[in-house]
N, C-alpha and C positions, 0 to 999 in steps of 0.2 A: 057237398056235406059230408060233414066227418061223423065219422062214427069212432064208435067203440066197440073190439070184437075181443071176448074169453074164449080162450081155448085149453081141453084137456087131453093130451094124449094120452092113451091107455096100450102099449103092445101088450099082448095077449102070450107072455110067455115069461119062463122065469129071467131073463136077461135084459131086461127092461131098462134101466138104468142107465145105459151106454146111447140108446135109443133115444129117451126123454131127452136128454142131455143136449144131445146131438140136434132134435129139433130145436131145444133151445137157442143153442148156439146161433142156428139156420135164424130162429127168427131174430134173432137180436144185429143179426147182418142187414136188417132191412131197412134200417135206417127211420124207422120209425117210433115215437115217444114208448116206452114197455115196459112194464109192472109185473112183479111177478112172485108169485107165494108158492106154497108147497103144494097147493092143490090146481092149479092154475095161472095162465098168463095172457096177461091181458095186455092189447096191442089197442094203440088210438094213432088217429090220420085220415085223409081224405077216402072216403068211399071209391074214388078212380084210382085210387094208385093202390090201395092197401088189396082193394079184391085178388087183382090180377095175381099181385104178391102171394098172398095166403093160397091163391088155387094152385099155384106152381107148388110150394113149400110143403104143403099138404100131402100132393101127391108123392113129392117125392118121399116122406116121411110115411106113409101107408103104404108105398110100392115098394117098401123094402120088408113091409110086415108079411107075415103069412096070412094071420088078421092081428087085427089091431081096430081099437075106435077112436075117433076124434069127436071130441065133444066140443061145438062153436057155440053162442051166443052170439049175436051181435044186436047194440044199442044206434040207434040214430040219432045219437048225442055226441060229443067229447066229451067222456067222463072222466079223464086223466087227473083231473082237479077233483075230484068227490073225496071227502073226508067225513067219516062218520059221525055223527053226534050224541053218542052214547057212551 
């Protein structure tokens, strides 16, 4: 099954920019189709390949923070070709 995952990482401190940038760089290195916006990052791929990668990458990112939020949405379809019609 292919999935689409939307992530928003929010470190809860003033020095958040580098932490978010490093998280996105780690996501880029996963080899999955990726789309980035100012508010979130979307990844697309096989559930069986993407979920173990995300578990490791999210654990690493949150492990570097005293406090942080990881907002995650999972769609059970590949939405990488989505184009709004409005």
